[in-house]
C-alpha positions as CSV (number, residue, x, y, z in Angstrom):
1,M,-15.2,35.3,6.0
2,V,-14.8,32.0,7.5
3,D,-12.0,31.5,10.1
4,A,-10.2,28.7,8.2
5,T,-9.5,31.0,5.3
6,S,-8.8,34.2,7.3
7,A,-5.1,33.9,6.3
8,A,-5.7,32.7,2.7
9,A,-5.2,34.7,-0.5
10,G,-6.7,33.6,-3.8
11,L,-5.0,33.2,-7.1
12,I,-6.7,33.2,-10.5
13,L,-4.5,31.6,-13.2
14,A,-4.9,33.6,-16.4
15,G,-1.6,33.0,-18.2
16,G,-2.5,30.3,-20.8
17,Q,-2.3,30.6,-24.6
18,G,-6.0,29.7,-25.1
19,S,-4.8,27.4,-27.9
20,R,-8.2,25.6,-28.0
21,M,-10.1,28.8,-27.8
22,N,-8.7,30.3,-31.1
23,Q,-5.8,31.9,-29.2
24,Q,-8.2,34.0,-27.2
25,D,-7.3,35.0,-23.6
26,K,-9.8,32.7,-21.9
27,G,-10.3,34.8,-18.8
28,L,-11.6,37.6,-21.0
29,V,-13.9,35.5,-23.1
30,T,-17.5,36.6,-22.6
31,L,-19.9,34.2,-20.6
32,G,-23.3,35.5,-19.8
33,G,-22.4,39.0,-20.9
34,E,-19.3,39.2,-18.6
35,P,-15.6,38.2,-18.9
36,M,-15.1,34.7,-17.5
37,V,-12.7,36.1,-14.9
38,A,-15.5,38.1,-13.5
39,H,-17.5,34.9,-12.7
40,V,-14.4,33.3,-11.2
41,A,-13.6,36.3,-9.1
42,R,-17.1,36.7,-7.8
43,R,-17.0,33.0,-6.6
44,L,-13.6,33.1,-5.0
45,A,-13.4,36.7,-3.6
46,P,-15.8,36.1,-0.6
47,Q,-13.7,33.0,0.4
48,V,-10.3,34.7,0.7
49,T,-8.7,37.8,2.0
50,R,-7.7,39.2,-1.4
51,L,-7.3,38.2,-5.1
52,I,-4.1,37.9,-7.1
53,I,-4.2,37.3,-10.9
54,S,-1.4,35.7,-12.9
55,A,-1.6,37.2,-16.4
56,N,1.0,37.6,-19.1
57,R,-1.2,39.8,-21.4
58,H,-4.0,42.2,-21.0
59,Q,-3.0,43.0,-17.5
60,D,-4.9,46.3,-17.6
61,R,-8.1,44.4,-18.2
62,Y,-7.5,42.0,-15.3
63,A,-6.5,44.8,-12.9
64,P,-10.1,45.5,-11.7
65,Y,-10.4,42.0,-10.3
66,G,-7.2,41.8,-8.2
67,Q,-3.5,42.3,-7.9
68,V,-2.0,41.4,-11.2
69,V,1.4,39.5,-11.2
70,E,3.4,38.2,-14.1
71,D,4.7,34.6,-14.0
72,G,8.4,35.0,-14.8
73,E,8.2,34.0,-18.4
74,R,11.1,36.4,-19.2
75,E,13.4,34.2,-17.3
76,L,12.0,30.8,-18.3
77,G,10.3,31.3,-21.6
78,A,6.7,32.1,-22.5
79,F,3.7,29.9,-21.7
80,Q,5.6,27.4,-19.5
81,G,2.5,26.2,-17.8
82,P,0.5,27.0,-14.6
83,L,3.3,26.4,-12.1
84,L,5.0,29.6,-13.0
85,G,1.9,31.5,-12.3
86,I,1.5,29.6,-9.0
87,A,5.1,30.6,-8.1
88,A,4.3,34.2,-8.8
89,G,1.2,34.0,-6.7
90,L,3.0,32.3,-3.8
91,L,5.6,35.1,-3.9
92,A,2.9,37.7,-3.8
93,A,1.1,36.0,-0.9
94,Q,4.0,35.5,1.5
95,Q,2.2,37.4,4.3
96,D,-0.6,34.8,4.1
97,D,-0.5,31.2,5.2
98,W,-2.4,29.7,2.3
99,L,-2.9,30.4,-1.4
100,V,-6.1,29.1,-2.9
101,V,-5.5,28.6,-6.7
102,V,-8.1,28.4,-9.4
103,P,-8.0,28.7,-13.2
104,C,-9.7,31.5,-15.1
105,D,-11.8,29.0,-17.1
106,T,-13.7,27.4,-14.3
107,P,-16.6,29.9,-13.7
108,F,-18.9,27.7,-11.5
109,L,-16.5,27.0,-8.6
110,P,-17.9,25.8,-5.3
111,R,-18.7,28.7,-2.9
112,D,-17.0,26.7,-0.1
113,L,-13.9,25.7,-2.2
114,A,-11.3,27.4,0.0
115,V,-12.5,26.1,3.4
116,R,-12.8,22.6,2.1
117,L,-9.4,22.5,0.4
118,I,-7.7,24.0,3.5
119,A,-9.6,21.7,5.8
120,A,-8.4,18.7,3.8
121,A,-4.8,19.8,3.9
122,T,-4.8,20.6,7.6
123,S,-6.6,17.5,8.7
124,A,-3.9,15.4,6.9
125,N,-1.1,17.7,8.2
126,A,-0.3,18.3,4.5
127,P,1.0,21.5,2.9
128,L,-1.3,21.2,-0.1
129,A,-4.7,19.8,-1.2
130,Y,-6.2,19.6,-4.7
131,A,-9.8,19.1,-5.8
132,V,-11.2,15.7,-6.9
133,A,-14.8,15.4,-8.1
134,G,-16.6,12.4,-9.6
135,G,-13.3,10.5,-9.9
136,Q,-11.6,13.4,-11.9
137,R,-8.7,15.2,-10.5
138,H,-8.7,19.0,-10.9
139,S,-5.0,19.8,-10.2
140,A,-5.3,23.5,-10.9
141,C,-7.9,23.9,-8.1
142,M,-5.8,23.7,-4.9
143,A,-4.8,25.2,-1.6
144,A,-1.1,25.5,-1.1
145,S,0.9,26.6,1.9
146,T,2.9,29.6,1.0
147,R,5.9,27.9,2.6
148,L,6.1,25.8,-0.6
149,L,7.5,28.6,-2.6
150,P,11.3,27.7,-2.3
151,G,10.6,24.0,-3.2
152,L,8.5,25.1,-6.2
153,L,11.2,27.4,-7.4
154,A,13.8,24.6,-7.2
155,Y,11.4,22.2,-9.0
156,L,11.0,24.8,-11.9
157,Q,14.7,25.6,-12.1
158,G,15.2,21.8,-12.5
159,G,13.2,22.0,-15.6
160,D,10.0,20.2,-14.4
161,R,6.6,21.7,-15.3
162,K,4.1,18.9,-14.3
163,V,1.6,20.1,-11.7
164,G,0.6,16.7,-10.5
165,L,4.2,15.6,-10.0
166,W,5.0,18.7,-8.0
167,Q,1.9,18.2,-5.9
168,A,2.9,14.6,-5.2
169,R,6.4,15.5,-4.2
170,S,5.1,18.2,-1.9
171,G,2.9,15.7,-0.1
172,G,-0.4,16.9,-1.6
173,V,-3.7,15.2,-0.6
174,E,-7.1,15.0,-2.2
175,A,-10.1,17.1,-1.2
176,R,-13.3,15.4,-2.3
177,F,-16.0,17.4,-4.1
178,D,-18.2,14.5,-5.3
179,D,-21.3,16.5,-4.3
180,A,-20.5,19.2,-6.9
181,P,-18.9,17.7,-10.0
182,D,-20.4,20.4,-12.3
183,A,-18.7,23.1,-10.2
184,F,-15.4,22.2,-12.0
185,M,-16.7,22.6,-15.5
186,N,-13.8,23.8,-17.6
187,V,-14.3,26.1,-20.6
188,N,-11.5,25.4,-23.0
189,T,-13.2,25.3,-26.4
190,P,-16.0,27.2,-28.2
191,E,-18.1,24.1,-27.7
192,E,-17.5,24.1,-24.0
193,L,-18.3,27.8,-23.9
194,A,-21.7,27.1,-25.5
195,A,-22.3,24.4,-23.0
196,A,-21.4,26.8,-20.1
197,E,-23.8,29.4,-21.5
198,R,-26.6,26.7,-21.4
199,Y,-25.6,25.7,-17.9
200,A,-25.5,29.3,-16.6
201,S,-28.9,30.0,-18.0
202,Q,-30.5,27.1,-16.1
C-alpha cells in the first residue's frame, strides 16, 4: 500500500444496462475465463484500502469482490447513469479521504492509477482528478474527495446527470496517462470483448 492511497477506498461501477452488450451485465461477462469484474478488482484492490461495488442487479455475484451498494435508483429511477453509483460509493466511503472510481468494463487499468490520480488532484489543490490518455478523457476513471458528496447529491437532485459537467463544477483536473493508453480499453460491445481477449492473450 502506497502512502498516498492509505486513506482511499475504491469503487467499481457496475450499474449499467449493458445495452451494447446484448443487455448483459458487463461486469459479469467472461474475459479470459473470469468475470470482467474480477480483472478490475485484481487491478484496483492493491491500490486502495477496500473495494466498494455499485450494482443494481446480481448483487450476490458481485459480493465476493467487495462491499456491494445500490445507487438509489428507487428514488430517482432506474439506470440514471454513473453519478448515482458514485454518490452511493461516496456515502459508503465517508471514513476515507478519497474514492478512486473505475468502471467494471475497463479490465486493464494501470497498476498505479490511484496514486497518480490522487497526486494530480493534491498537487493542484483540487478535490477531483480524472484520467486522460492519448488525448481521450476517461471521465469514469477518477479520484474524488469524499467531501464532494453533498454537492453531488445537490447536483443530482437538480436533475443533472452529466459526469463531465459535475467534474468541471467541482474543480476537477486532468491526470495524464499518455504512457498507458491501452490501459483504459473499454469493453462495451461483443466486438470489443473479442479485441480484449486478443489483447489479454498477448
